[in-house]
N, C-alpha and C positions, 0 to 999 in steps of 0.2 A: 179739865174733866170732873165730873161729879164724883164724890166719895160717898160710901155708905154713912148714913146718919142714924143717931139714935132716936127714940120716940120724942124726946124733947127737942129734936132738931139740930143738936149739936153733932159735930163730926168726931167719931171716936179716935183714940190713938191707933194708928195702923199696926203698931207693934202688938196690940192686944187682940188683933183679929187672926184667924186662920184662913189663908187663901189657898183655895183647891181649883187646879186647871186640869180640864181634859187635855189630851195630847193631840191626835190627829185632827187637822182642820182648825185647831185652836192654838196650841203653843208650838207645835212643830211647823216647819216651813213647807213650801209646796212640794218639796221632795220627800216629805215624811221624816225630816231629820232635825236635830237640835244643834245648830252650829256652834262652833267653839265660842264665837263672840256672845251667843245667847247664854251659854253656860257661864261664861266670865261675868256677864251682867247679872245673872240670877244669883250667882254665888256671892257677889258683891252685896246684893240686897240682903241675902240671908245672913251675911256677916253683920249687916247693919240692924238686924233684928227682925227681919221678915219671916213669919211663920208660913211656910209654903209647902204644898205637897200636890200629888197628882191622883186623879181619878180617870182611869182609862179602860177601853174595852180590850186593850192588849193584855196578853198573859205575861207572866214574869220573864220568860225566855225572850220575848220580844221587847219588853219595856226596859229591862236592866241595861242592855248595851247603850241605849239612848240616854239613861239617867245616871249611870254609875259615877259620873264625874260631878254630879250635883251634890252639894253638901246638905242633903235633905236630913232633917232630924225628926220627921214625923213618917209614920207608916203611909203606904200608898195603897189605894184602892185599885185592884186590878180585875180584869175580865169582866167589866161591867157590874161590879159589885159581888162577884162570887168570892173573892179573897180581900182580906186587908192584911197586908204583908210589910214586914220590914225590908226595905229595899236592899240594904247592904249585907244581909245575911240570908235573905230569901225565906226566912221563917214566916209561916202564916200564923196571924194572931187570931183571926176568925175566918170561919167559912160561913157562906149563906146555906144553900142547899143544892142538891143535884137533880137532874132529870132521870125519871124511871126508865129502865129498859122497855117496859110496855109501851110508853109513849114513843120511844125512838122507833119501835117496830111498827106501831101504827103510823107514824109519820112517813116510814119507808113505803108503806102501802099506798099512801097518798101520792108520793112524788115519783116512784118508779114507773107507773103507767104513763106519766107525763114526760118521761125521758130526762128527769132532773136528778143529778147526783149530788148529795149533800157532802158538806164538810162536817165532820163530828169531832168535838173537842172533849177529851177526857182528862182526868187526873188520877194517877196511881202513884208509881214510884217516880214517874215524870210526867210532864205535860205532853200530850200528843194531839196531832191534828190528823185525822184519818180521812182519806178520800180514795175513791176508786178510779174516777176519770174526770176530765173536764168536759161538761156537756155542752158548753158554749164558749164564746170568746170572753164573756165577762168572767167565768170561772177560771178559765186559763190565765187571765190577767192576774187574778188573785193568787193562783198557784205561782206564777212568775214572780210576783212581788215578795213571795216567801221562799224563793228558791234556795237561799242559804240558811234557811230556818231548820234546825235539827228536829223540830217537832213534827214536821210534815212526814207522814208515813202513806205511801201509795199502797193499797191492799186491793186483793181480788174480791173480798167480801169483809163486811163489818163483823169481826169476831173480837170481843173484848175479854181481857183477863178478869178473873173474879175481883180482883182488887181495884179495877179501874172503875171510876164513877164518871158518868156523862155530865160535864158541866155546860155544854151548849151545842147547838148546831146552826149552820149556815147554809142557806139556799140561795143561789145566784142565778137569775134568768130575767126574762122580759117581765115588765109589770103585768101584762096581760096573762103570762104564764103563771105567775106566782100569786095573783090576787084569790082565785078560787082556793088555793092551798092555805093562804092566810085566813080566809073567812072560815074554812073548815077547822083549821087548828084553833082558831080563837073561839068558835062554838063549842068545840069539845073540851077545851082545856083553859077556859077563861080563868079558872081559880087555880091552875097548876102551872101555866107557862106565862113568862114575860116576853112578849113577842114585839119586834121592831120591824117595820116594813116600809122601806123608803127607797128612793132612787140612789144608785151607787154614785157618790159625789165625785169619784175619779173616773168613772166610765158611765156616762149619763144614758147610754142606750140600755142599761140593765139596772134592775132592782136588787136589794138585798133583803132577805127575810132572815132575821137572826133571832135566835130564841134562847132563853135561859129559864131556870126555875123561877117560879113567881116570886119567890123570896130574894131573888138576885137582881138588884138594881143599885145604881150609884147612890140613890137617895137614902135607901135604908142602910146601906153601908156607911154612908156619911153620918147617919145618926149613931151607929155603933162607934165609929171613929171618934166623934164628938164626946161620947160618954167615956170612952177608953182615955181620951186626953184630958177629961175633966173640963170641957168648955161647953158653952152654950150654943145651940145652933144659930141663935141671933148673932153670934159673933163669927160666923162663917160667911166668906165671900167666894162665889164659885164662878168659873169661866166655862163657856162651852159653845158648841156649834151645831150639835146633832140631836136627833130625837132622845137618844139615851141620856142626855144631859138634862132633860126636863125633870126627871125624878129629883135631881139635886136642886134645881131651880125652885121646886115647890116647897122644900124644907129649909133652905139656906136663908141666912139673914139678908143676903143681897146677891142677885143673880145678874151677871154680866155676859152678854152675847158678843162675839167677834162679828165684824161686818159681812163676812162670808157665810155667816150661819144660815141654816134654813129658815124661811120666813116665820114658821111657827115658833121657832126658838127665839128669834129676835122679838117676836110679839110678847113672848112670856118673860122676857128679860126686863129688869128695872133700868138697864143702861146698855148702850151698844157702843162698842169702841172699835179701833182699827182692826183690819184683817190679820190673819195669821201671817200672811206674806209680808205685812208691815210691822210685824212683831208687836201687835197691839197689846197683849197681855203684859209683856215686859215693860213696854213704854208707859202703860197705865200704872204698873206698880212703882216704876221709878218716879212717876209724878207724885207719889205719896211719900216716898222716902227721901227725895233729893230736895 
């Protein structure tokens, strides 16, 4: 397998680089889990000098149970770049920014006549995911996947506490139903929202439209993390599979896609490795350190 190279063409010491992996579809298996064997292999590499951390669209409450047994020494990027967080304490080092209530109200006027019920993510005293109902099978599948997640709050109406800030929202429906909403939001808020619109990778009959504040993306938070750790972006290697990983691909020293990644993600990568189901990320890292 190819390794990142310096401008002179030589291969750098992998212990001097920072490796950052997405979770779902990249590091996690097909069931969205990090098996014991994967944890053991990663901890072995970390003990040998691997500088490794995570950049995920998951929130802390969802990411921590998966990662708590990893010996991570560096902060993790959470919720698509909204937070940079110390994993083992839950302390947030940096925030990006949050979506205004006005935008949320306007989004609701767009989706309600179409029968689309959103999921709205907030951060106050705790992380919350508010929803009113499942408007289709794709939305119900998402609710079922988070059945044991204490963040999930079914409500009659979206009423937020004064201290709660909206970190993002998610719409799930068919591509045909969501495309006009996507186009309208993009035209209204091109400088205010960071929007991802793509097929649901686990339920291909549906699409996801997920939005965060314009300042919230993995690439911008990777820049902040690099400054925080005192390393150059040229010394970062990132792994991903989905549209929200492209922001990291643009700023990192070396971008690697897994085989199961979306075509546009593989096209943007400098290298493609084995899929998440074949533990491509871990196998690649072992090839550098063994």
